[in-house]
Each structure stands twice: as C-alpha cells, then as structure tokens.
MARPA-738770 format. One line per 2 residues: number of its first residue (from 1); their letters; for each residue x, y, z of N, C-alpha, C. Coordinates in pm, whole numbers. Layout:
<pts>
NUM	A	X,Y,Z,X,Y,Z,X,Y,Z  ... .
</pts>
This chain:
<pts>
1	XX	4986,6484,14838,5043,6373,14904,5162,6351,14835  5269,6315,14915,5400,6295,14849,5425,6133,14811 .
3	XX	5513,6150,14725,5541,6022,14666,5639,5929,14759  5614,5817,14783,5695,5748,14903,5805,5684,14829 .
5	XX	5935,5728,14842,6046,5668,14786,6056,5525,14801  6081,5490,14688,6094,5329,14680,5994,5238,14670 .
7	XX	5866,5304,14678,5721,5224,14682,5708,5180,14526  5694,5060,14522,5672,5002,14367,5508,4950,14388 .
9	XX	5453,5005,14263,5292,4960,14292,5272,4846,14159  5203,4766,14192,5130,4662,14091,5000,4662,14105 .
11	XX	4922,4652,13991,4774,4647,13979,4739,4539,13914  4641,4447,13942,4604,4345,13845,4541,4236,13909 .
13	XX	4454,4143,13842,4416,4008,13879,4499,3911,13888  4456,3796,13923,4533,3677,13944,4534,3603,13814 .
15	XX	4484,3650,13704,4478,3571,13582,4638,3570,13532  4670,3459,13459,4776,3411,13402,4856,3543,13337 .
17	XX	4787,3597,13259,4836,3688,13164,4885,3833,13252  4847,3857,13369,4880,3964,13425,5016,3949,13495 .
19	XX	5068,3811,13519,5199,3757,13568,5259,3817,13671  5147,3823,13785,5198,3874,13930,5313,3803,13975 .
21	XX	5328,3677,13956,5453,3582,14019,5558,3681,13937  5570,3715,13840,5688,3787,13779,5728,3912,13836 .
23	XX	5608,3990,13866,5642,4120,13952,5722,4085,14065  5687,3986,14133,5769,3910,14284,5896,3902,14223 .
25	XX	5925,3831,14124,6074,3775,14067,6138,3915,14045  6092,4011,13972,6164,4142,13955,6187,4210,14051 .
27	XX	6080,4239,14148,6099,4317,14273,6194,4231,14400  6234,4121,14366,6308,4042,14450,6491,4077,14410 .
29	XX	6450,4114,14277,6614,4165,14229,6635,4284,14263  6572,4371,14309,6597,4517,14342,6678,4506,14468 .
31	XX	6788,4617,14445,6893,4633,14586,6814,4617,14711  6852,4523,14792,6782,4503,14911,6826,4605,15029 .
33	XX	6950,4669,15004,7006,4761,15099,6958,4889,15082  6855,4901,14997,6779,5030,14972,6639,4999,15029 .
35	XX	6567,5099,15094,6428,5085,15127,6336,5082,15027  6309,4950,14974,6199,4923,14893,6079,4866,14928 .
37	XX	5974,4908,14884,5838,4815,14923,5751,4801,14810  5679,4680,14821,5590,4650,14680,5452,4634,14723 .
39	XX	5383,4705,14660,5217,4703,14686,5159,4622,14585  5100,4526,14627,5024,4438,14493,4864,4458,14530 .
41	XX	4807,4525,14422,4674,4556,14466,4612,4480,14358  4490,4434,14430,4420,4343,14333,4334,4246,14431 .
43	XX	4299,4113,14360,4238,4040,14463,4348,3956,14549  4294,3894,14657,4384,3832,14737,4481,3734,14682 .
45	XX	4588,3728,14704,4710,3652,14656,4658,3511,14659  4732,3424,14567,4691,3287,14556,4810,3233,14648 .
47	XX	4792,3109,14711,4890,3052,14799,5010,3032,14725  5016,3032,14595,5138,3008,14522,5227,3137,14523 .
49	XX	5140,3265,14531,5224,3367,14515,5273,3395,14666  5206,3351,14770,5263,3391,14894,5376,3306,14926 .
51	XX	5377,3180,14858,5504,3090,14879,5610,3136,14797  5599,3213,14661,5701,3242,14598,5772,3368,14680 .
53	XX	5678,3468,14737,5737,3575,14803,5808,3536,14929  5790,3418,14992,5866,3370,15093,5982,3296,15035 .
55	XX	5982,3232,14927,6108,3169,14889,6211,3266,14845  6153,3377,14770,6244,3492,14734,6278,3592,14838 .
57	XX	6208,3573,14979,6256,3640,15083,6215,3790,15093  6095,3806,15027,6049,3945,15028,5912,3956,15104 .
59	XX	5890,3856,15168,5766,3859,15233,5719,3977,15329  5848,4027,15393,5822,4136,15471,5815,4286,15403 .
61	XX	5842,4270,15287,5860,4407,15196,5727,4414,15109  5633,4318,15098,5512,4319,15021,5378,4342,15116 .
63	XX	5318,4420,15046,5203,4465,15097,5076,4432,15010  4982,4344,15048,4870,4286,14960,4755,4361,14975 .
65	XX	4698,4462,14879,4591,4537,14912,4470,4479,14831  4380,4422,14906,4269,4351,14852,4184,4453,14772 .
67	XX	4139,4422,14626,4060,4508,14553,4018,4643,14598  4115,4742,14585,4090,4871,14632,3992,4957,14562 .
69	XX	3907,5043,14620,3811,5099,14564,3876,5232,14483  3807,5300,14413,3865,5442,14317,3947,5507,14421 .
71	XX	3885,5549,14521,3972,5643,14606,4078,5576,14668  4089,5454,14719,4214,5391,14763,4319,5391,14652 .
73	XX	4258,5322,14521,4358,5328,14409,4404,5462,14366  4349,5559,14386,4405,5695,14358,4505,5739,14434 .
75	XX	4476,5679,14578,4583,5720,14689,4704,5644,14630  4685,5502,14608,4807,5424,14566,4879,5501,14446 .
77	XX	4786,5529,14344,4894,5592,14233,4952,5712,14289  4920,5790,14372,4966,5917,14434,5101,5896,14509 .
79	XX	5094,5778,14591,5191,5759,14688,5310,5667,14619  5284,5606,14541,5394,5505,14454,5510,5616,14403 .
81	XX	5592,5522,14373,5704,5586,14289,5704,5547,14176  5663,5417,14138,5664,5359,14005,5552,5239,13987 .
83	XX	5516,5216,13895,5389,5095,13856,5471,5031,13759  5483,4877,13817,5560,4778,13747,5442,4696,13694 .
85	XX	5438,4655,13543,5347,4602,13495,5392,4507,13372  5441,4393,13405,5494,4324,13314,5416,4209,13268 .
87	XX	5290,4259,13221,5179,4169,13174,5235,4107,13036  5178,3979,13028,5194,3885,12927,5102,3944,12780 .
89	XX	4999,3992,12841,4895,4016,12724,4799,4127,12796  4758,4246,12711,4666,4341,12756,4580,4379,12648 .
91	XX	4444,4374,12657,4368,4397,12551,4380,4565,12563  4389,4632,12651,4424,4778,12642,4507,4815,12747 .
93	XX	4526,4808,12877,4620,4845,12964,4588,4958,13058  4456,4959,13103,4443,5049,13191,4518,5127,13286 .
95	XX	4568,4998,13384,4632,5070,13483,4765,5135,13426  4837,5118,13318,4936,5193,13243,4874,5342,13239 .
97	XX	4748,5333,13174,4736,5471,13135,4672,5556,13270  4607,5490,13349,4576,5541,13500,4704,5614,13552 .
99	XX	4800,5510,13568,4915,5545,13636,4990,5698,13568  5006,5680,13445,5049,5796,13363,4949,5917,13395 .
101	XX	4824,5921,13398,4730,6017,13433,4755,6069,13565  4839,5997,13681,4850,6037,13798,4986,6107,13801 .
103	XX	5076,6075,13696,5210,6114,13682,5314,6044,13743  5256,5915,13762,5330,5792,13795,5434,5738,13684 .
105	XX	5552,5726,13703,5642,5668,13598,5595,5504,13622  5616,5466,13481,5564,5326,13467,5684,5266,13386 .
107	XX	5701,5115,13426,5774,5019,13348,5668,4904,13309  5663,4881,13189,5567,4773,13158,5631,4694,13042 .
109	XX	5560,4603,13019,5619,4477,12923,5604,4570,12774  5641,4475,12672,5641,4518,12533,5531,4438,12457 .
111	XX	5431,4391,12561,5344,4287,12486,5186,4355,12479  5118,4290,12389,4981,4328,12366,4983,4454,12318 .
113	XX	4885,4550,12376,4859,4677,12338,4968,4763,12415  5027,4733,12507,5103,4834,12597,5201,4917,12553 .
115	XX	5257,4879,12447,5350,4971,12355,5264,5090,12305  5129,5060,12254,5078,5159,12208,5003,5259,12294 .
117	XX	4963,5190,12412,4918,5284,12508,5032,5382,12566  5158,5322,12597,5266,5381,12662,5332,5480,12566 .
119	XX	5338,5458,12444,5395,5545,12352,5567,5529,12398  5600,5684,12387,5724,5696,12434,5755,5745,12569 .
121	XX	5642,5730,12635,5637,5780,12792,5711,5688,12901  5712,5548,12859,5762,5478,12967,5847,5354,12916 .
123	XX	5926,5282,12979,5987,5179,12906,5911,5072,12901  5910,4998,12770,5848,4879,12754,5944,4772,12714 .
125	XX	5944,4651,12805,6053,4572,12809,5999,4437,12793  6091,4334,12734,6047,4206,12743,6033,4152,12899 .
127	XX	5904,4114,12912,5883,4041,13063,5961,3937,13110  6002,3876,13008,6083,3741,13034,6212,3778,13090 .
129	XX	6255,3933,13058,6407,3949,13090,6397,4017,13222  6417,3926,13325,6405,3987,13466,6509,4089,13495 .
131	XX	6633,4053,13449,6748,4153,13483,6728,4296,13428  6679,4295,13301,6659,4411,13228,6534,4503,13291 .
133	XX	6438,4413,13325,6323,4470,13402,6360,4554,13539  6447,4464,13623,6473,4511,13739,6577,4626,13740 .
135	XX	6668,4618,13639,6776,4724,13620,6706,4866,13562  6607,4844,13499,6535,5013,13444,6462,5026,13572 .
137	XX	6387,4946,13654,6313,4987,13768,6412,5054,13868  6518,4992,13911,6643,5037,13994,6678,5167,13936 .
139	XX	6698,5182,13812,6746,5327,13778,6647,5441,13787  6516,5396,13760,6406,5502,13779,6389,5544,13939 .
141	XX	6414,5444,13997,6397,5475,14174,6496,5528,14204  6615,5514,14158,6755,5581,14212,6756,5725,14146 .
143	XX	6709,5765,14027,6770,5853,13945,6627,5954,13930  6611,6032,14048,6487,6137,14034,6464,6221,13937 .
145	XX	6561,6267,13849,6550,6341,13720,6481,6241,13642  6526,6131,13614,6475,6045,13514,6318,6008,13545 .
147	XX	6308,5977,13686,6163,5949,13710,6078,6066,13677  6128,6201,13712,6051,6314,13670,6010,6345,13535 .
149	XX	6119,6324,13449,6090,6311,13302,5995,6205,13263  5986,6095,13318,5897,5984,13283,5780,6017,13343 .
151	XX	5767,6102,13452,5610,6135,13487,5562,6254,13395  5638,6371,13356,5605,6436,13276,5552,6363,13143 .
153	XX	5627,6310,13080,5603,6213,12960,5477,6142,12979  5436,6067,13065,5320,6013,13113,5197,6091,13103 .
155	XX	5220,6206,13166,5101,6301,13177,5054,6343,13048  5184,6366,12974,5138,6420,12819,5072,6301,12733 .
157	XX	5133,6193,12745,5068,6059,12682,4933,6056,12716  4900,6068,12831,4771,6030,12915,4672,6123,12874 .
159	XX	4724,6270,12854,4625,6358,12812,4599,6335,12663  4701,6275,12586,4681,6262,12424,4566,6150,12407 .
161	XX	4555,6077,12508,4469,5927,12487,4317,5973,12558  4264,6087,12526,4127,6102,12598,4005,6046,12546 .
163	XX	3925,6013,12617,3791,5933,12577,3706,6015,12464  3718,6134,12475,3645,6226,12353,3703,6180,12241 .
165	XX	3831,6202,12217,3890,6173,12096,3884,6014,12040  3890,5930,12154,3871,5769,12092,3720,5779,12039 .
167	XX	3626,5823,12123,3484,5822,12070,3478,5882,11937  3528,6007,11928,3533,6057,11772,3584,5975,11665 .
169	XX	3694,5923,11673,3763,5832,11595,3663,5728,11570  3621,5669,11677,3535,5536,11662,3411,5564,11568 .
171	XX	3345,5676,11583,3239,5732,11501,3256,5727,11364  3388,5804,11341,3434,5823,11200,3441,5676,11143 .
173	XX	3519,5603,11194,3558,5454,11138,3423,5388,11125  3322,5403,11180,3190,5322,11192,3118,5372,11053 .
175	XX	3135,5520,11044,3056,5584,10946,3107,5537,10796  3250,5528,10819,3320,5492,10681,3286,5346,10658 .
177	XX	3252,5264,10748,3236,5123,10729,3074,5099,10696  2989,5190,10717,2841,5171,10732,2816,5171,10556 .
179	XX	2733,5040,10549,2692,5022,10386,2621,5154,10366  2636,5193,10232,2534,5300,10187,2422,5268,10124 .
181	XX	2305,5334,10124,2169,5315,10073,2195,5292,9948  2126,5162,9887,2113,5118,9760,2252,5044,9683 .
183	XX	2339,5030,9803,2480,4964,9769,2454,4816,9835  2477,4724,9790,2459,4581,9835,2585,4540,9860 .
185	XX	2602,4502,9974,2724,4430,10024,2742,4286,9957  2859,4271,9945,2896,4125,9865,2990,4051,9950 .
</pts>
C-alpha cells in the first residue's frame, strides 16, 4: 500500500494530555493550496473539537476514524505520510514507536518520554510552538528525501527498542535490587 501524499495522521484519546485540539491548530497552519488531509484516529471527537475544526476552516479536510482495530490502524500507519503527535505528556508514547516501526515519519512533542522513545529518529518540538511544528510538518511533507531519511531512521530506532531487550534489562535491574539472603534492608 502506497503512502497517500499529504495525509497527516494523529492517534490518541480525548484526554487533555493528548492535546488533540493542538493537532487541529497545527494542521490548520499547513499550506491550504496543497492537498492535505488529517485523520484523527481514536474515540469520537468532542463537540469542542468539532467546533474548533469548524472555526479553523478545516472541517472538510479532517476525517475522524473512531477507535480503529489493529488491522485498520496498521492500514492508517501504512497510508499516512506523517504522524503528528504534540502530546503534553506520555508515559511511553506507543503511537510514536508504532509509527516508526511502519516506516512512518513522526513529528512529536519534546515532553514526557517522547524524546527518549524517538531518539534522533524524529523531530521533537515544543508543542506550544504552533509555527515551528507546522513548519517542520510542512517541510517533511514537501521534501520526499527528508521524509525517506526520517522513515529509515524511525525503522532503525524502532528496531532498537524491542520488547525482548526491554524485558532482559528489567530482569537485570530487578535482580540487582532484590535483597540478598541474610541481608536485612534498613
């Protein structure tokens, strides 16, 4: 399945920390002369989100995909040109890792765990800086070589963050922290 030029994907719930309203604001700053579409995957939008999309004049270019199953989500990762993820906080940032594992370029915030998950594979920016985020998104969408380089970097990064390595690391840490027999913790 080929990438759909100009298709921006966001995946998240309606929690305040996912900042889906900011996704709409960033998307609204993209060049309207170019064919750009936004897919907002997750729970149905709030009335406030729909109102904001209308106020920003982007309603016709936003597609709300309600709670996609794994197959549909994989299709979205394969079709999109970029994942936009300006979250205020993430415990881990699974959508960023998933997108990278599909070779999808990512632009995410520099908050929570996202810089650690992303490494040097994608731009991590201040989510409050709408112009900077929109500028980077536009540059990636408009520069196929840059998008391809980010896709390759994301695949490498995702490969480095495998579950087996994580489990082995956690086992090592737990073994080191486990009290030894005969030693009383104080």
